[in-house]
C-alpha positions, -999 to 999 in steps of 0.1 A, spaced: -167 255 -633 -130 260 -625 -104 264 -652 -86 233 -641 -65 222 -672 -66 186 -661 -102 175 -655 -106 150 -626 -74 163 -609 -79 181 -576 -71 218 -575 -40 226 -555 -40 255 -532 -4 265 -523 -10 286 -493 -35 290 -465 -44 322 -448 -41 327 -411 -78 318 -404 -74 284 -422 -42 276 -404 -58 284 -370 -89 264 -379 -67 234 -389 -47 237 -357 -78 239 -336 -92 208 -352 -59 189 -346 -59 200 -310 -95 189 -305 -86 155 -320 -55 152 -298 -74 161 -266 -103 137 -274 -79 108 -281 -62 115 -248 -95 114 -231 -106 82 -248 -74 65 -238 -79 75 -202 -115 63 -202 -104 29 -217 -79 26 -189 -105 35 -163 -130 10 -177 -104 -18 -176 -96 -12 -139 -131 -17 -127 -148 -49 -116 -183 -58 -105 -191 -70 -70 -218 -96 -65 -242 -68 -58 -236 -54 -93 -217 -24 -80 -187 -14 -100 -155 -9 -80 -124 8 -93 -93 23 -77 -87 47 -106 -108 79 -107 -128 86 -138 -111 112 -160 -127 146 -164 -140 153 -199 -118 180 -214 -135 212 -222 -129 241 -245 -101 255 -223 -81 223 -226 -85 223 -264 -75 260 -267 -45 253 -244 -33 226 -268 -41 247 -299 -21 276 -285 9 253 -279 6 240 -314 2 275 -329 33 286 -309 52 257 -324 41 266 -359 50 303 -355 84 298 -337 96 266 -353 108 254 -319 92 230 -294 69 248 -269 77 246 -232 63 215 -215 33 223 -194 38 209 -159 1 209 -149 -14 174 -150 -48 176 -166 
């Protein structure tokens, strides 16, 4: 059992090591990328309509599911921001 002087109160950890920071950033990047994908899928679904034949027609292409490379790209941008304290350069590639 911990030596917490105030039972029932959570223990406070004042600093994280580098691995914990990178893990948190990777989790945040994953959440951000998935939310972006979900928003694109919702937009794609709303643009479609069914023909009398049951075929779905849409003028918007279905977004590609983001893979590990996209998550790592966003995580690296976030980590760069944390390390430098400045905003990272905007990526001009449209993914």
